[in-house]
N, C-alpha and C positions, 0 to 999 in steps of 0.2 A: 681133778673138779676143785678139789681145796685147796691144790696151789693156784690154780688160775683164780679163784677168788679171793686168797690173800694178796696177790700180784694186784687186783682192782682195788681192794683194799688201801693199798701200800700207794697206787699211784692216786686215788682220791683223797687218802690222806696228805700227799706230797701236796701235791694243786688246792687244798684249804690251805695248809699252811703258808705257803707260798700267797695266796691272795688275800690270808689275814696281816704277812708281813707288808706285803703292799698298803693294805689299807691302811696300816699302823703308820706307814713311815710319811702317806699323803697326810695324814691328821697331825702328826709331828711339825711335819716340814710346812702347813698352811701359811704360818704366820711369816717363815723365812721367805717363800713365792710372795709374799704380796710385800715385803719390804723394800723392796728394788735398790736399797741404798743402805751401804752401812760402812762404817768409819774404823780402818785399821792403823794401832798406833803400833808404831815402834820404839820403844824405849827402854835403855838400858845402858851400862857404864860404857857403851862405845859414843854415845853423843858426847864424853867429854872431851876428846878430841878429835872428835867429827871425821869418826873413820868408818869403813865397813865391818856393820856386827859380825862378832866372830869370824867370819872370813878372812879377813886383815891378819890374823897369825896363822890361821889356818894355813892359809896361801903363801905365808912367809913373807909377805907384805911387811910385815912385824913380827917383832921376836914375841912369843906367849907371856915373857916376862915383863915388857914394856906395857903390854896389851892390859896386864892386869893392874899394872899402877895406875888405871883410872879407876880403880875401886875409892881410890885416897881423893878423887875430884868432883866424884859424884853426890852432889849437896839433896836437889831437891828442894832449894830453899825458896822457892817461889813456887811450889808447887799447889796448885789449886784445883781438886778434882771437879770441884761443886760448879767451876768455870767451865773445864774440858767438857764435861755433862751439858751443860747448858749450850756450849757453841756446836755440838753434834746435835743436840736437838732442833739448832735455829737452822743446821745444815739439809734438813730434812730425811737425815736419816733415822733408821727406825732401830737400829743396834749397832752395838760397837765392838771389835775383837781387840784383846790389849795381850802384850808379850810379856806373860808371867816367866817363861823364860827361853834364852833363846840358845842357840849351841855352844854358848862358852860358858853355858849351866850357872849361872849367877840369876840367881830367881830374887823377883820382887817382891817374896812375901817372908815372911818369918818360916820357913819351912825346918823342920824338924828334923827332917831327913838329912839337911848337909848345911853349916856350915858359913857356903858360898852361896851368902844372901846379902842385900841390901841392908837388913835391920844389923847384923853380925860385922859386915865387913866396911861397911863407908858412911860417909858423916850424914848419910841420909836417915839413917837410923831408925827407920820403922819400914811397917809394912804399907807400901803402895797401893797394894791391889784393893785392899776392904774399902778402901773410902771413895775410891772412883768406882768401883759397882755397888756402892750403897747411891750415890750419884744418878747414875744411871737409873735406877729403879724408881727413883722419887722423879725421875721424867718419864715414865713409863718405855726406856729404850730394852730392849731384848741384853742381856750380857753373851760377849763372846771371849773365851780364856783361849789363849795362844798356849802353846806348850810344843817344845822341842823332845821328839822322844830319843834322840841324838842328845849325848853330853861328852862334848872333847875335852874337859875338865876332869869331868871324875876317871880316876885310875881305874877303875872297873870297868871302863867304856874302852873298846878294843883299838878303834881308831882315834889318833890324835891331831896332825899335822896332813896335810897332802904326800902320800907316800911314806906317811910315818904310820907303824903300829905299836901297840905296847904289846898284844900277844894275838891269838890266833882263836877264836870261838871253836873251833871244831878240835881244841887239843888241850883246850879249856874251861870245860865248859862250868864249873864250878864259879870260876869267877864271872862267868858272863851270866850265869842263874842271881850271882848276887847280884849285879845290874839292872836286871830282869826286874828282882823283887823292888831295889831303890826305884825303878821307873814306875813301878806300880805304887808305892808308897806316897812318893809325891803327884801323880794321879787323882787317885784317891784324896787327899789330902786338898788338895785344890776343889773337887767336888765336894766334900764334906763341907770347907769353911767357906766356900763362894758361891754355890750353887747354882752352874753357870746353865745358859738355856742352850749352849751352844760350844761346842769343844773343836778347835782348831788345830791340830796337829801339823808339824811340820818333820824333816828330819827322816822321812821314811825308806828313803831311797837308799838307803848305806846297810839295810839287812830286809830279811826275809819277814812274811808274814808271820809264819811257822814262830824265827826267832824273835820276833818283836812279840810274840803271842797277842797279835793281834784280835785274834776273835775273843781271847778273854780279858782284852782292855775294853770291848765292845759292849760284852756280856755284862762285865762289872760295870760301869757308864750306866746303862740301861736297867738294872738292879737298882741302881741307885737313885734315877731317874729315871721313869719311862718317858719322857716327854724329850729328853733331851737330843741333840742334834749332832753328827759329824761328820767335818769336812774329810774329801777324800783323802786326806794324806794318811790313811792306815792302810795302806794294803791292800785295799778291795773293800775295807770293811766300815766305809766311810759311807753318809749319803746324799752326798753333791760333791759334783766338781769343781775345783779350783783352777781354771787357766790364769798363769801368771803374766804380767806386762803386755800380752799379744792379745791385742781384739780378734776375738774369732769372726771370720768371712763369712762361713755359713753356722746355722743354727746348731748348736752341738748336742751329737746324740742322747747326753744324759739328760733325764725329766728336768733336774734342777741342778743350776747353775752358777757361779760366782766367779767374775774376773775380778782378780787383786792387782791394785797397780797403784803407782807412787804418782805424785804431782810432781816432782823433777827425777832425777835420774836413781836415787838413794831413797832407803827405806827408814833408815835410821838418820838422825839430824847430821846434816854434813854441811857445815857455811859454808862451804867455795862452791858447791852446789848452787848455781840460779837457775839453772835451766828446766824452769817451772814451766807449765803445761799453763795458757793462759783459762781465765773460767769459760767461757765461750768454747776452749778445745774440750774440757772435760767435759760440760756439758753436753757437746757433740758426741764422746765416746759414750756416755751415758746415755742415749737418747737410744744408738744402734743397740748398744746392749741389754736393755729394756724389751726393745722391737724384738729381739731374739728370744728372748722371754728369759733373761738372767736379771741377777741383780751385781750392782760394781760396789767392791772394797775397796775404798777409797784411803790413801794410808797419809799418817801424817808423822812426823818425825818430833818430838819435843827435845830440847834443849836438855843441858844437865841438872840445873835447877828446874824442870818443868815448866818453863816457860815455850809457847809455841811461837814458832817465826810467825811475825806479822804478814808474810806473805801466804802461808797457809793458813791464817786466818781470816782473808779476805778471800782465798780461794771456797772456804765456806760458808763464810757470808751471802758470796754472790749466787753460790750453789743455790743457798738456800732460799731465798727471793725469788727465785727463778721454780724454783719446785714448789714453793708454797702459791704461784699464781697457776702453776699448769698441774697442782697434786689433781686434778679430775681426772687426767690422761696418762697418770704414771701408776695410783696406787691401785690398788685391787681390780689391775687389768693384767692382759695375757699379751702373748706375742702377737705381732699384727702380722700384715701379709705380706707375701714375696716382693722382692724388689722389680719382678716383674711387671707388677701393677700399678708401683709409685715410687718412684726413684727416690728414694729417702727412707729414713725410719715411721714407726705406727705402731701403736697399740689395737685392742679390741677392748672393749668392756667384757666380762666375763661371760655374760649372755650374750656376745658376737653381737649386739645390735647397735652396738657406737662403734665408728672408726677413728681412732685421732692419727693425723698425719703431723708431721713435726716438721716445718718449712725450715730450710738453711738460707741465710742470707734474707738481700730483697731478692726478690724475682723477677725476670726481665719481662714481664705477662702474666697469664695466667698460667696457675698450675695444671697439671694433666694427671688424672686419674682414670684405669683402665681396667674393663674386666668386669668391672662389679654389675652383677647381676639387678639386685633388688633395686627399689625404688626409692630413691632420696626422700627424706622429709625435710629435712633442713641441715643447714652449716653454718657454725658459728666460731669469732674466736674463742678459744679456752680463755679463762682468767679474764674476758672482758666482756663478752655475751653478746658483741656486735655482728647481728647476722651478714654473709654473706650472699654474696649471686653468684649463681651457678649457669652453665647453659650445656647440655647435649648436644654432639654433634656426631655423624657419623652412624645414626639409627638409621637401617631402614628397615623397613616394620614387617617386610617377608624373611627378615637374617636373623638367628638367634644369638647374633654376636650382641654383647652389649654396647649401645653407643661412648664417645669417651665424651669426659667429664670435664668442664673445663671449670675454674672456681679463682673469680678476681680477689685477689687479696688487695687492699689499700693499703700506700705506706705508712698513713696515720696508726694501723693497728701492728704494726710489726713491733717484734718482740727484740731487744739490741743484741739478742744472742740468739734466740733461737720462739721462730712463733709456732706455735701450735693449734689447730684447728681440730673443731669434733663434725661427725658426720652424722647424723640418726638417719639411720636405715629402715625399712619397715619391715623387718624380722633379721633372723639370725643371716648373717651375711653370706653370701654365697658368689664366689669367684666361677667364672668364665674361664674351660678350658679349651682348646680349639684342639689341643693332643688325643683327648677322649672322644669316643666315637658315641 
């Protein structure tokens, strides 16, 4: 009898703990869920030659020695963190994530645990993270810091280049534990110095969660800041998923997720890469992302002197104009309706009583919405307030199947990138499903 009671108490305790953790996660990630857009910044010595960050030496495209010679050309001479933060604010983003240290091990702050940093090893000669963090906060933007768990330059890290190992972890645990301590020290240093709202880890694929001590890293971060959120690249100990470069076709299973994506084909600055997405293409992708309930983390790659390429500035400014116009349909919304009901992206107000449709291009006639059980109160163009006419077809009085809603959108209200319309419903949205009995 006592054993049964013990088991029941254990189950109750486990369920309660799980519920508390889930509730706590929801509270911590509330701002992230509402943010919709963040700006990713890949900046490091790789911008000197305009080559792949870290991977160029790892994959033997350049020798390690030649890669590191870029330290001498990294000046940050035109770095203007206030301009960066203002531009990010102008883009409509609510947070930014900057690379404090990529896989090459070069830190952008004055780390006391490694001399391989821009303060001690480059003409920049100063901490580049602190002033940026300060300016983000002045603009009421959330602070995200990227940190690479692996460090191909550190002599205590086992992997160096592709198919090249310094040692085997299982045969030299002392050396590996020394690296683990180094990692903890730098992560703790970042959190203490800059107090980020978000930690964005990378490089976790090379080791297991146990070897990284991922659980302990998470516990340390939350002990220092109970509100900090962590991306998924901590071997299962993060808060949200981070698909990269590939737009999901269906809504991801993760409750919270973020698509990280480049503007062209490169994360860091590469002058030869002119394959930029147009503002329209980025807005179109963004609409799909928020329609599926996610965030977009859009990357920029500053030059070695700290200037942001004109193409990237233009994209952020154009995105910002569109975001500001259509903010009602973007911020504090949730995932929209399935494409079965409308052939395009959509979002819903949090109470589910307002549906927003994102119209691609110039319609050849009225757009069509189907399967909406609710009565429609009114329809208007977001950002303009222009009321739109609609009519309902194929609604038989004896049938439970909703009619087809056709909405006229005059040419004079069309946005040059993407038009958004709002539909006020008589209650929380109800969708008809003919497969349900």
